[in-house]
MARROVO-353292 format. One record per residue: residue in three letters; z negated, y, x of N, C-alpha, C, O, CB in turn. Coordinates in steps of 0.05 Angstrom, whole numbers, plus 5000, padded with zeros to 4 digits. Glycine has a CB too. Layout:
% MARROVO-353292
alaZYXZYXZYXZYXZYX/...
% end
This chain:
% MARROVO-353292
met259909095938259309375945259009545920258209775922261409485963/ala259709435896259609595872256709655864256209855852261109445849/asp254809475871252009515863250609715881248709845872250609245865/ser251509755905250109935923251310215921253710245918250209835952/gln249610405924250410685924249410815949247210755958249410835898/val250910995959250111155982249711435971251511565961252111156005/ile247211535974246611805965246311975989244611936006244011815947/glu248012175990247812356013246112596005246612715985250612446023/lys244112656022242412876016241913026042241012906062239712786003/pro242513276043242113426068239113466073237513526055243613696068/phe238313446099235513486106235413736124236713756144234313246121/asp233713926115233414166131231614126155232014256176232314386113/asp229713946152227813906175226913616175227413466156225414096173/ile225613536196224713266200222513186180222312946172223613226229/glu220913376171218813316151220013206125219013016114217113566145/ala222213336116223513236092224612956096224512796077225813426085/leu225512886119226512626125224312416125224612196115227912616152/leu222012486136219712306137218312266111216912066107217712406158/asn218612446092217112426067218912336044218612426021215912696060/ile220712156049222512046028220811856011219311696021224911896041/asp221211875985219811695966221511435965223711435956219511825937/ile220311215974221810965974221310795950222510585947221010805999/gly219610875932219210735906217210515908216610415930221810635897/asn216210425885214110225884215009945893213609805907213110195855/glu217509865885218509605892218609565923217809355933221209555880/asp219609765936219809745966217009755978216509625998221509975977/glu215209905966212409925976211009645973209709565992210810145960/glu211409515951210309245947211409045967210008895979210809145918/arg214109055971215308885990214308926019213908746034218408915990/lys213809186025212809256051210009146056209209086078212909566055/asn208409126034205609036037205308736035203108636039204009166015/gln207408596028207208306027206708186054207708276074209808186015/ala205107976054204507836079206307596081207407496062201507746080/ser206707506106208307266110206907016103208106806099209307256139/his204207026100202606796094200506876073199807116071201306676119/ile199506686059197206726041194906566052195206316057197906656011/leu192606686057190306546067188306496045187706676029189006706090/tyr187306256043185206186024182706126039182605966058186005936007/ile180506266033178106256048175806156031175306256009177406526060/lys174305946041172005846028169805806048170305756072172605576013/lys167305826040165105766057165105466063165905306046162405856045/ile164105386086164105106094162704936073163604716066162805066121/gly160405036063158904876043160304846017159604666001156205016039/asp162305016011163705005986166404865987167804855967164105285975/leu167104756010169804646013170404425993172604405982170104536041/asp168404245988168804025970168204095941168803935923167103795979/asp167104325936166304405909168704535895169404765902163904585909/glu169904395876172304495863171704725844173504865835173804275848/arg169104755837168304975818168405245832168705445819165504915807/val168205245859168205495874171005555882172305395895166305475899/gln172005795873174705865880174806005907172906145915175806065858/ala176905955921177306075947178106365944179606445926179405925964/asp177206535963178106815964181006805975181606635992176206995981/thr182606985966185406995974186007255990185207475981187306975950/ile187307226012188207456028191207426028192307246039187007456057/ser192607626016195507596012197107846020199607836020196107525985/thr195808066025197408306033197308346063195508246077196308556018/ala199208486073199408536102196908686111195908626133201908696109/ser196008876096193609036105191108866106189508896124193209276086/glu190808676087188508496088188608316112186608276126188308326062/ile190908206118191208036142190908196167189608096186194007896141/asn192008436168191608606192188708676196187908716219193308856189/gly187108676175184308726178182908496193180708536204183008756151/leu184108266194182908036209183808026238182507886254183707776195/ile185808176245187008156272185208236294185108106315189508316273/phe183608446290182008546312179308416314177208546312181708846309/gly179308156317176808006321176807916350178807836361176607766302/tyr174507936362174207856390171907666394169907676379173708106408/ala172207486412170107296419169307346447170907346466171106996415/leu166707386451165607426478163107256481161807176462164907726482/thr162507206506159907076511157807296509158407536510159806946540/ile155307216505153107406503152907566529152407806528150507266497/his153307426551153007566577155107796579154508016589153307376600/lys157607736571159707936573159308166553160408386557162407816569/ser157808116532157508316512155208516518154908716505156908186485/gln153708456539151408626546152408916550154408966563150008526571/gly150909106539151509386542153409486521154009726520152709426569/ser154509316504156309396483155009346455153209186453159009246485/gln156009486435155109436408157509456389159509586395152909636399/trp157309316366159309316346158009346319155709276315161109066347/lys159509446299158409476272157709206260155609176247160409616254/lys159409006264159008736252159208526275161108526290161108676230/val157108356276157108156297156507876285154807846267154908216319/tyr158107686293157707406286156807256310158207246331160307276273/cys154407136309153406966331153606676323152506596302150407046339/val155006516339155406236333154006076355154806096378158406166330/phe152005916348150605756367150805466359150305396336147605846369/his151605296378151805016372149404866384148404946405154504896384/asn148504666370146004526379146404386406144404326419145104336359/ser148804336415149304206441148604396464148304306486152104106443/his148404656458147804846479144904956476144205156488149705086478/asn143204816461140604926456138804936481136805086481139204756435/arg139404786502137904816527138305086540136505186553138704596547/asn140605206536141205466547140405696529140305926538144205496553/leu139705636504139005846485136105906487134305746481139705746456/gln135506146497132706226501132306496488134206646481132006236531/arg129806576485129006816471130407066481131407226466126006856473/glu130607096508131807326519134807346513135907556508131407326549/leu136107116513139007106506139407166477141307316470140206826513/leu137707066459137907126431137407426426138807546410135806966415/tyr135507546440135007826437137507986445138308176430132607916455/thr138707916467141208056475143408026454144808216448142207946502/ala143607786443145707736423145307896397147108026388145807436416/ile142907886387142408016361142308326363142808456343139907916348/thr141708426386141708716389144408836394144709076398139808796411/arg146608676394149308776396150208886369152109046369151208556406/ala148908806347149808886320148609156313146209196316149008676300/gln150309336303149309596294148609596264146509706257151509816298/lys150209456248149609456219149409176207147609126191151809606205/glu151108996215151208726203151008516224152408526245153708686185/leu149308316220149108086238149207826222147707796203146408106254/tyr150907646231151107386218150607176240151907176260154007346205/ile148607006235147906796254148806536242147906466220144906796262/ile150506386257151506136247150605916265151505896288154706146245/cys148705756256147705536272145805366255145205436232146105636297/glu145005136265143004976252140305116255139705226276142904686264/pro138605116234136105266236134305176260133105346273134505226210/glu134304916266132604826288133604926315132004956333132504516288/thr136204966317137305076342136305356347135505426369140405076342/phe136305526326135405796328132405806334131505956351136005956303/ile130905646320127905646323127305556352125505676365126605456303/gln128605356362128205266390128805486409127305526429129905016396/gly130905636404131605866422129406076422128806196443134205986413/val128306136398126206346396123706256411122406416423125606406367/leu123105996409120605896421120805856451118705856465119905626408/ser123205826462123405786491123906046505125506216496125605586498/gln122506086527122706336542123606276571122706086583120006486543/his125406446581126206426609124206576626123406486648129006526613/ile123306806616121306966630118706916617118306986593122107276630/ile116906786631114306706619112506946615112407126631112906496637/gly111006946592109107146586109807306561112207336554108907336609/asn107707396547108107546523107607846527108608016512106307446501/thr105907916547105408196552106808276578107808106592102308246555/leu106908536582108208646606106808546631108108476651108308956605/glu104108536630102608436653103208146659103608076683099608476647/glu103407976639104007696643106807656655107307496672103807536617/lys108707816645111407806655111607896684113007786701113407966637/ala110008106691109908206718108807996737109907956759108208466720/lys106707856729105607636745107707416749107807306771103107516731/phe109207356729111307156731113307236753114107076769112807126704/phe114207496752116207586772115007596800116407536820117207866764/ile112407666803111107666829111007386840111607346864108307786827/ala110307196823110206906832113006816840113306666860109106726810/lys115106896825117806816831118606936858119906796875119806916809/ala117907186863118607316889117207176912118507136933117807616888/glu114707106908113306966929114506686935114806606958110306926922/glu115306546914116606286916119206316931119806156949117106166889/met120806516925123406556938123006626968124506546985125006786924/lys120906786974120306857002119506607018120406567041118007067004/lys117906427006117106177019119606007025119905897047115106027002/arg121405987005123805837009125605947031126705807047125405816983/lys125806217032127406347052126206297080127706237099127606647046/asp123506327082122206277108122605997117123105947140119206347105/leu122405807098122805527105125605477114126105337134122105347081/phe127605587100130405557106131005677134132405557150132205687084/asp130005917139130406057164129105897187130305877209129306337164/gly126805787182125405627203126905377210127105297233122605557194/val128005237190129504987195132105057210132904907228130104847167/asn133405277202135905357215135505447244137405447260137305577199/asn133105537251132505637278131305407295130505457318130605877277/gly131305167285130204947301127204907298126104737311131004977329/glu125905067282123005047278122504877254124204857235121705327275/glu120304747253119404597230116804707221115004747238119204297235/lys116404757196113804877187112304667171110104727161114305127169/
% end
């Protein structure tokens, strides 16, 4: 107990209590993180010449905490300053131009696309809604509506004991 001192100081108000100077050493201790993260790009993992970035303070690690992963469908109608889109080639059958458009328009300032180049190109080239002009797309929807009506009529006829 000989090393520790208790300093009594009267506080007139709560502001004086909240604005106590705790000193640099305590401030550094408060900012220390429980872990140190070393970050390298995937392409640089085996390259010993490239040094990893280090994240070692609590504020740097806390900056990583608020990351969210959503599907493109769930992200519709929302936007973020920075967006990372990760597409795997095993899902390239589902990756179509309209879905890519929805994904990339979620970004306000920064967009990072992580995928194999051929996966992205295939997605751009495939369309779910056929047509390049508004008129062509309208014809596509009219044909779809007619097809659905024929299916419904056929289904209703079979269920009512009729055969068409």
